[in-house]
A tleap script that builds the chain and sets N, CA, C and O, in Angstrom:
source leaprc.protein.ff14SB
mol = sequence {
  NMET VAL HIE ALA GLU ALA PHE SER ARG PRO
  LEU SER ARG ASN GLU VAL VAL GLY LEU ILE
  PHE ARG LEU THR ILE PHE GLY ALA VAL THR
  TYR PHE THR ILE LYS TRP MET VAL ASP ALA
  ILE ASP PRO THR ARG LYS GLN LYS VAL GLU
  ALA GLN LYS GLN VAL TRP LEU LYS CYS LEU
  ARG ILE THR PHE SER TRP CSER
}
set mol.1.N position { 1.515 -33.991 -13.239 }
set mol.1.CA position { 1.470 -34.340 -11.837 }
set mol.1.C position { 2.338 -33.359 -11.043 }
set mol.1.O position { 3.438 -33.013 -11.474 }
set mol.2.N position { 1.845 -32.915 -9.890 }
set mol.2.CA position { 2.562 -31.963 -9.051 }
set mol.2.C position { 3.385 -32.731 -8.028 }
set mol.2.O position { 2.892 -33.649 -7.373 }
set mol.3.N position { 4.637 -32.342 -7.906 }
set mol.3.CA position { 5.517 -33.005 -6.954 }
set mol.3.C position { 5.302 -32.441 -5.553 }
set mol.3.O position { 4.904 -31.287 -5.394 }
set mol.4.N position { 5.563 -33.247 -4.555 }
set mol.4.CA position { 5.420 -32.831 -3.163 }
set mol.4.C position { 6.419 -31.725 -2.819 }
set mol.4.O position { 6.175 -30.933 -1.909 }
set mol.5.N position { 7.530 -31.668 -3.533 }
set mol.5.CA position { 8.535 -30.637 -3.277 }
set mol.5.C position { 7.985 -29.242 -3.567 }
set mol.5.O position { 8.412 -28.271 -2.943 }
set mol.6.N position { 7.058 -29.132 -4.490 }
set mol.6.CA position { 6.492 -27.828 -4.850 }
set mol.6.C position { 5.706 -27.228 -3.693 }
set mol.6.O position { 5.629 -26.006 -3.575 }
set mol.7.N position { 5.135 -28.042 -2.857 }
set mol.7.CA position { 4.362 -27.553 -1.718 }
set mol.7.C position { 5.225 -27.266 -0.496 }
set mol.7.O position { 4.852 -26.446 0.343 }
set mol.8.N position { 6.350 -27.915 -0.387 }
set mol.8.CA position { 7.165 -27.773 0.808 }
set mol.8.C position { 8.210 -26.662 0.692 }
set mol.8.O position { 8.731 -26.211 1.712 }
set mol.9.N position { 8.528 -26.213 -0.513 }
set mol.9.CA position { 9.545 -25.172 -0.659 }
set mol.9.C position { 8.948 -23.803 -0.332 }
set mol.9.O position { 7.772 -23.565 -0.606 }
set mol.10.N position { 9.733 -22.909 0.243 }
set mol.10.CA position { 9.228 -21.566 0.559 }
set mol.10.C position { 9.014 -20.748 -0.716 }
set mol.10.O position { 9.662 -20.980 -1.737 }
set mol.11.N position { 8.108 -19.804 -0.636 }
set mol.11.CA position { 7.831 -18.939 -1.786 }
set mol.11.C position { 8.944 -17.910 -1.935 }
set mol.11.O position { 9.501 -17.427 -0.949 }
set mol.12.N position { 9.255 -17.585 -3.177 }
set mol.12.CA position { 10.267 -16.554 -3.409 }
set mol.12.C position { 9.630 -15.180 -3.198 }
set mol.12.O position { 8.409 -15.056 -3.095 }
set mol.13.N position { 10.468 -14.166 -3.138 }
set mol.13.CA position { 9.981 -12.792 -2.917 }
set mol.13.C position { 9.058 -12.362 -4.060 }
set mol.13.O position { 8.025 -11.736 -3.824 }
set mol.14.N position { 9.431 -12.698 -5.291 }
set mol.14.CA position { 8.603 -12.338 -6.446 }
set mol.14.C position { 7.249 -13.034 -6.418 }
set mol.14.O position { 6.236 -12.442 -6.792 }
set mol.15.N position { 7.228 -14.266 -5.983 }
set mol.15.CA position { 5.957 -15.002 -5.887 }
set mol.15.C position { 5.050 -14.375 -4.830 }
set mol.15.O position { 3.842 -14.271 -5.042 }
set mol.16.N position { 5.608 -13.960 -3.708 }
set mol.16.CA position { 4.821 -13.323 -2.648 }
set mol.16.C position { 4.279 -11.985 -3.121 }
set mol.16.O position { 3.108 -11.680 -2.898 }
set mol.17.N position { 5.116 -11.180 -3.773 }
set mol.17.CA position { 4.675 -9.878 -4.291 }
set mol.17.C position { 3.578 -10.079 -5.331 }
set mol.17.O position { 2.582 -9.357 -5.324 }
set mol.18.N position { 3.747 -11.037 -6.210 }
set mol.18.CA position { 2.741 -11.329 -7.227 }
set mol.18.C position { 1.427 -11.773 -6.615 }
set mol.18.O position { 0.354 -11.373 -7.067 }
set mol.19.N position { 1.515 -12.600 -5.588 }
set mol.19.CA position { 0.312 -13.081 -4.910 }
set mol.19.C position { -0.423 -11.939 -4.223 }
set mol.19.O position { -1.647 -11.844 -4.319 }
set mol.20.N position { 0.306 -11.076 -3.535 }
set mol.20.CA position { -0.309 -9.924 -2.863 }
set mol.20.C position { -0.943 -8.996 -3.890 }
set mol.20.O position { -2.051 -8.503 -3.680 }
set mol.21.N position { -0.244 -8.755 -5.004 }
set mol.21.CA position { -0.773 -7.893 -6.067 }
set mol.21.C position { -2.072 -8.464 -6.635 }
set mol.21.O position { -3.051 -7.734 -6.792 }
set mol.22.N position { -2.087 -9.747 -6.941 }
set mol.22.CA position { -3.294 -10.373 -7.495 }
set mol.22.C position { -4.447 -10.354 -6.500 }
set mol.22.O position { -5.589 -10.110 -6.888 }
set mol.23.N position { -4.169 -10.605 -5.229 }
set mol.23.CA position { -5.223 -10.569 -4.212 }
set mol.23.C position { -5.777 -9.155 -4.044 }
set mol.23.O position { -6.981 -8.979 -3.856 }
set mol.24.N position { -4.904 -8.146 -4.111 }
set mol.24.CA position { -5.345 -6.757 -4.003 }
set mol.24.C position { -6.240 -6.379 -5.172 }
set mol.24.O position { -7.299 -5.781 -4.978 }
set mol.25.N position { -5.827 -6.720 -6.374 }
set mol.25.CA position { -6.632 -6.425 -7.561 }
set mol.25.C position { -7.964 -7.162 -7.497 }
set mol.25.O position { -9.009 -6.578 -7.783 }
set mol.26.N position { -7.935 -8.428 -7.128 }
set mol.26.CA position { -9.164 -9.215 -7.021 }
set mol.26.C position { -10.106 -8.607 -5.983 }
set mol.26.O position { -11.309 -8.509 -6.224 }
set mol.27.N position { -9.577 -8.204 -4.843 }
set mol.27.CA position { -10.399 -7.588 -3.800 }
set mol.27.C position { -11.027 -6.289 -4.255 }
set mol.27.O position { -12.206 -6.046 -3.997 }
set mol.28.N position { -10.251 -5.444 -4.935 }
set mol.28.CA position { -10.769 -4.163 -5.419 }
set mol.28.C position { -11.859 -4.382 -6.465 }
set mol.28.O position { -12.904 -3.733 -6.420 }
set mol.29.N position { -11.619 -5.289 -7.399 }
set mol.29.CA position { -12.623 -5.578 -8.434 }
set mol.29.C position { -13.894 -6.126 -7.792 }
set mol.29.O position { -14.997 -5.741 -8.180 }
set mol.30.N position { -13.752 -7.003 -6.832 }
set mol.30.CA position { -14.917 -7.566 -6.151 }
set mol.30.C position { -15.688 -6.481 -5.412 }
set mol.30.O position { -16.915 -6.434 -5.496 }
set mol.31.N position { -14.989 -5.608 -4.687 }
set mol.31.CA position { -15.639 -4.533 -3.934 }
set mol.31.C position { -16.453 -3.629 -4.857 }
set mol.31.O position { -17.626 -3.366 -4.594 }
set mol.32.N position { -15.830 -3.153 -5.937 }
set mol.32.CA position { -16.520 -2.227 -6.824 }
set mol.32.C position { -17.641 -2.909 -7.609 }
set mol.32.O position { -18.639 -2.269 -7.938 }
set mol.33.N position { -17.487 -4.190 -7.910 }
set mol.33.CA position { -18.561 -4.921 -8.584 }
set mol.33.C position { -19.770 -5.051 -7.672 }
set mol.33.O position { -20.899 -4.829 -8.111 }
set mol.34.N position { -19.556 -5.406 -6.418 }
set mol.34.CA position { -20.668 -5.534 -5.471 }
set mol.34.C position { -21.303 -4.175 -5.225 }
set mol.34.O position { -22.528 -4.073 -5.148 }
set mol.35.N position { -20.493 -3.130 -5.100 }
set mol.35.CA position { -21.023 -1.779 -4.905 }
set mol.35.C position { -21.901 -1.373 -6.091 }
set mol.35.O position { -22.983 -0.819 -5.901 }
set mol.36.N position { -21.443 -1.643 -7.299 }
set mol.36.CA position { -22.204 -1.323 -8.499 }
set mol.36.C position { -23.512 -2.114 -8.542 }
set mol.36.O position { -24.556 -1.576 -8.910 }
set mol.37.N position { -23.451 -3.398 -8.162 }
set mol.37.CA position { -24.655 -4.237 -8.175 }
set mol.37.C position { -25.678 -3.743 -7.157 }
set mol.37.O position { -26.873 -3.715 -7.450 }
set mol.38.N position { -25.231 -3.357 -5.976 }
set mol.38.CA position { -26.148 -2.865 -4.950 }
set mol.38.C position { -26.824 -1.584 -5.430 }
set mol.38.O position { -28.029 -1.405 -5.248 }
set mol.39.N position { -26.049 -0.701 -6.039 }
set mol.39.CA position { -26.629 0.537 -6.578 }
set mol.39.C position { -27.625 0.246 -7.692 }
set mol.39.O position { -28.651 0.918 -7.794 }
set mol.40.N position { -27.337 -0.736 -8.519 }
set mol.40.CA position { -28.213 -1.064 -9.636 }
set mol.40.C position { -29.487 -1.757 -9.172 }
set mol.40.O position { -30.545 -1.562 -9.770 }
set mol.41.N position { -29.404 -2.557 -8.124 }
set mol.41.CA position { -30.561 -3.323 -7.655 }
set mol.41.C position { -31.534 -2.445 -6.874 }
set mol.41.O position { -32.747 -2.608 -7.005 }
set mol.42.N position { -31.021 -1.511 -6.059 }
set mol.42.CA position { -31.876 -0.677 -5.214 }
set mol.42.C position { -31.977 0.734 -5.802 }
set mol.42.O position { -31.084 1.553 -5.587 }
set mol.43.N position { -33.057 1.026 -6.543 }
set mol.43.CA position { -33.165 2.340 -7.183 }
set mol.43.C position { -33.379 3.491 -6.196 }
set mol.43.O position { -33.122 4.644 -6.545 }
set mol.44.N position { -33.838 3.213 -4.980 }
set mol.44.CA position { -34.092 4.276 -4.007 }
set mol.44.C position { -32.901 4.510 -3.077 }
set mol.44.O position { -32.999 5.296 -2.135 }
set mol.45.N position { -31.794 3.845 -3.329 }
set mol.45.CA position { -30.634 3.952 -2.441 }
set mol.45.C position { -30.113 5.384 -2.355 }
set mol.45.O position { -29.772 5.853 -1.270 }
set mol.46.N position { -30.049 6.080 -3.486 }
set mol.46.CA position { -29.543 7.456 -3.473 }
set mol.46.C position { -30.433 8.355 -2.629 }
set mol.46.O position { -29.937 9.227 -1.914 }
set mol.47.N position { -31.740 8.152 -2.706 }
set mol.47.CA position { -32.667 8.946 -1.899 }
set mol.47.C position { -32.463 8.655 -0.415 }
set mol.47.O position { -32.486 9.567 0.411 }
set mol.48.N position { -32.263 7.385 -0.083 }
set mol.48.CA position { -32.042 7.000 1.314 }
set mol.48.C position { -30.758 7.629 1.851 }
set mol.48.O position { -30.736 8.153 2.965 }
set mol.49.N position { -29.694 7.573 1.058 }
set mol.49.CA position { -28.410 8.140 1.489 }
set mol.49.C position { -28.542 9.647 1.674 }
set mol.49.O position { -28.026 10.194 2.649 }
set mol.50.N position { -29.227 10.330 0.751 }
set mol.50.CA position { -29.415 11.775 0.860 }
set mol.50.C position { -30.242 12.131 2.094 }
set mol.50.O position { -29.922 13.091 2.794 }
set mol.51.N position { -31.302 11.367 2.366 }
set mol.51.CA position { -32.124 11.608 3.555 }
set mol.51.C position { -31.304 11.403 4.823 }
set mol.51.O position { -31.434 12.162 5.784 }
set mol.52.N position { -30.461 10.378 4.820 }
set mol.52.CA position { -29.611 10.113 5.977 }
set mol.52.C position { -28.645 11.277 6.216 }
set mol.52.O position { -28.413 11.664 7.361 }
set mol.53.N position { -28.081 11.835 5.138 }
set mol.53.CA position { -27.182 12.985 5.268 }
set mol.53.C position { -27.917 14.184 5.849 }
set mol.53.O position { -27.377 14.888 6.702 }
set mol.54.N position { -29.140 14.420 5.396 }
set mol.54.CA position { -29.911 15.564 5.884 }
set mol.54.C position { -30.193 15.424 7.384 }
set mol.54.O position { -30.072 16.392 8.136 }
set mol.55.N position { -30.566 14.226 7.808 }
set mol.55.CA position { -30.833 13.990 9.232 }
set mol.55.C position { -29.558 14.190 10.040 }
set mol.55.O position { -29.590 14.796 11.111 }
set mol.56.N position { -28.444 13.690 9.538 }
set mol.56.CA position { -27.174 13.828 10.241 }
set mol.56.C position { -26.792 15.303 10.365 }
set mol.56.O position { -26.330 15.739 11.419 }
set mol.57.N position { -26.983 16.071 9.291 }
set mol.57.CA position { -26.658 17.493 9.344 }
set mol.57.C position { -27.564 18.240 10.330 }
set mol.57.O position { -27.101 19.135 11.036 }
set mol.58.N position { -28.846 17.879 10.381 }
set mol.58.CA position { -29.759 18.505 11.350 }
set mol.58.C position { -29.304 18.216 12.770 }
set mol.58.O position { -29.266 19.114 13.611 }
set mol.59.N position { -28.963 16.982 13.032 }
set mol.59.CA position { -28.493 16.604 14.374 }
set mol.59.C position { -27.215 17.350 14.720 }
set mol.59.O position { -27.027 17.781 15.858 }
set mol.60.N position { -26.347 17.498 13.745 }
set mol.60.CA position { -25.083 18.204 13.972 }
set mol.60.C position { -25.351 19.672 14.274 }
set mol.60.O position { -24.729 20.238 15.173 }
set mol.61.N position { -26.261 20.292 13.544 }
set mol.61.CA position { -26.596 21.699 13.775 }
set mol.61.C position { -27.210 21.878 15.164 }
set mol.61.O position { -26.872 22.824 15.877 }
set mol.62.N position { -28.096 20.985 15.542 }
set mol.62.CA position { -28.750 21.065 16.859 }
set mol.62.C position { -27.713 20.918 17.974 }
set mol.62.O position { -27.734 21.650 18.964 }
set mol.63.N position { -26.818 19.967 17.791 }
set mol.63.CA position { -25.796 19.701 18.806 }
set mol.63.C position { -24.903 20.927 19.016 }
set mol.63.O position { -24.623 21.302 20.155 }
set mol.64.N position { -24.460 21.548 17.930 }
set mol.64.CA position { -23.548 22.670 18.060 }
set mol.64.C position { -24.250 23.979 18.367 }
set mol.64.O position { -23.612 24.923 18.831 }
set mol.65.N position { -25.555 24.056 18.117 }
set mol.65.CA position { -26.251 25.302 18.444 }
set mol.65.C position { -26.521 25.401 19.946 }
set mol.65.O position { -26.702 26.503 20.463 }
set mol.66.N position { -26.550 24.283 20.644 }
set mol.66.CA position { -26.765 24.289 22.096 }
set mol.66.C position { -25.496 24.600 22.865 }
set mol.66.O position { -25.559 24.983 24.033 }
set mol.67.N position { -24.375 24.447 22.245 }
set mol.67.CA position { -23.085 24.643 22.932 }
set mol.67.C position { -22.856 26.076 23.292 }
set mol.67.O position { -21.823 26.410 23.872 }
savepdb mol mol.pdb
quit
């Protein structure tokens, strides 16, 4: 059974650092897992990203060639 005192006492510095560390690791693992899943699910994603880069570079060349 958890005592009410455990919820009302402030967290120590080590507990806060540990909590931040665990949340950071959890966030990073979640981000890279979702990124990996999206890449695995959409086989044409690399082609789309490459096409987007080519269009962006063309627009950039056009913009700076008029200057």
